[in-house]
N, C-alpha and C positions, 0 to 999 in steps of 0.2 A: 332719545335725540341727543346728538352730542355738543356737549356745551363749549363756549367761545374758549374759556378757559381750559378743560380737556383738550381742546382740539392743540391750541397752543403751545400747551407744554408736550403734547405726543409728537407734534411735528412742526412745529413752529422754526427749531434752527434748520429741517430738511427744507422747509418752504422759503427759509431764507437764502438757503443756499442755492436753490433750484431758481429763485426768483431775481436774486443780484445779476445772473447771467441775462437777462434780458432787461431789468429796469431797475438798476442798482440802487440809484437815490431813495426812491418811492419804495421799496423792500428793506433800505437799512434802516429810513427816517420812522416808518413803521415799526421794526425792529427796536429800536432805540424807543420809543415811545410805550411800549409794551415792557421792555426792560424797567420804566418808569413804575410800571402799574404793578411790575413784580412777578409777572408772567415768564419772565426769560431773563438772564444772564446777558449785560450789555457786553463783556468780554468775548463771550461766546459770538452774540448777534455779530460783532464787528469781523470776529474770527471767518464766522459763515459767509458775509458778505464778501470780505477779502477773498475768500477761496474761491468764491462763485464766479465773481467778475474777473480775477486772475485766470481762472482756467478758459472763460469765455475770451477771453484777450488771446490766449496761446492757439485756440480752436482758429479765429479768424486768422492769425498769423500766418500758422501752419496751412490755411485753406488758400491764403495768396502766395506762400510758396510753392506749393505744388501744382494747383491749377487756376493760378491769376492770370493767364492771359486769356485762358480759354473762356473763366467765366464773364471776365470785361468785353468780353465780343460778344457775347450773347445779351449782356445788359447794360443796355446805352446809360441808365441812371447810376449804377455804380461807375463807368467807365467817366463819368462827367465829375462826380465825389473823388476818385481817385486822380483825377488832373487837380483838382484842387489841393488834395492831401499832398501831393506830388510836390507842388510850387511849396505848400509848407515845410516840408522835408529839407529842401534847398536852402531855406533860410535859417531855420532853426532845428537841427538834428536830435539832438542827445536830449534838449529840453522838452521836445515834442512827447519823445517817448515816454517822460515821467509825466506829462501835464495832458496826454489827451484825452483821458477821461472826463476831461472839465470843458469839452469841445462837445456839445450836444450835437446830435445830426452827424460826425464823423467820427464816431466812436469806433465803431465796427470796420467802417473802411480805412481807416488809419493804420492798425496794424496788420489788416489786408494787405495795404499798400505795402507797408515794410516789409511782409513777406516776400514781396516782388523785387525787393533791393537787396544789396549787398550785407546789410544789417545781418551780424551773425546772429544765432540762435541764441546763445550764452548770452550776449549782450542784450539783446530783448527780452528773456527772461528776468536778468538782473535790475534792470531799467523799470521793466514792468513792475517787479514787486515793489520796489521803491514807490513808483508812483500810484500803486493799490493803496499801500499803506495811508499815502499822505491823503488819496482821497476818502477813504474809509475816515481818516482820522477827521478831516472837514466838515464831512456830511453827516458823521453821526454827532459831533459838535452842534450843526445846524439842528438835528432832529432834538438833541438834548434842550437846547435852547426854546424851540417850539414848545416843547412838552412841558418845560418850567414857564412861559408864558399862558399856556392854558392854565396851569393848576394856580398861577395868580389871577386870573380871570375868574376862572370857574370853581376854584376850590378842589377840593379831591376829584382827581383826574379818572377815577375808576369808576363814580359815577356817569361821565360821561364818556367812555373809552370806546364805546360803539361808535357814537357821532364822530367823535376824534379819528380814529381807522377810516370809516366811511369817507371823512373829508378829504384825509391824508390819499387813501386810495382813490377816490374820484378825480383829484387833481393829476393825480397820476396816468389815469386812463386816459382825461382829456388831452395832456402833454403827449400822450400816445397817437392819439388819433389825429391830433392836428400835424404829428411828424407823417403817419404814412398816409393821410391824404395828401398833404403837400409833395411828400415823395411819387405817389399815384399819378397825380398833376404834372409833376416835371417829367414823369418818366413817358407817360401819353405825349407830352410835348416833343421830347427829345427822338422819339421814334417817328411823329409825324415829321418833323425836318429832316430826320435821316431819308424818311420815304420821298421826300418832295426833292432832295438833293440828288438822289438817285433816279427818279423820274426825268430831272434836269439834264442828267448826265448821258441819259439813255436816248433822250431827244436831241442830244448835242450833233453837231455839222459831222455828216458820214465821209469820209475819203472816198 
């Protein structure tokens, strides 16, 4: 049976790279805690998290640039969030490109929406690079402080590493589930409203 230590040594950085495309904060905090236990190197953890989240941002940006209008017409939930993101873009343009990763629930739709605007690819790449480094620094610092707090309370963190990892991962899963169910409920509501509106239009007065 593969031990936790050997798994992390062999696949830890790859897991951080892939996981940060989906749930960046949880993965980066886990990686930071593991670096404090000696399994991983902190600078590589941060580098892999930056690379993963940066690639994810570019994917959604190009998705919006190439297929934006077509995808929004089929996804009312995305359309509602895109409208909210567009409102933010009009008010704060450049700062939003740097800071959008801190807007939980809008982190995929904002680069998607930016891809549908006149923002150049070069500008987005450069500003997103700055934002990714800022995000990684803040989250890694939070993970380091969390790990230090655990060491102060429990002593040797390696004695409790499995529980610590499970706790952080569990929090990440709970946050993702709450977001998923909220999105599903809102999506059903939007489809229901659209269907009712269509029914009202069809039953209107005929000439």
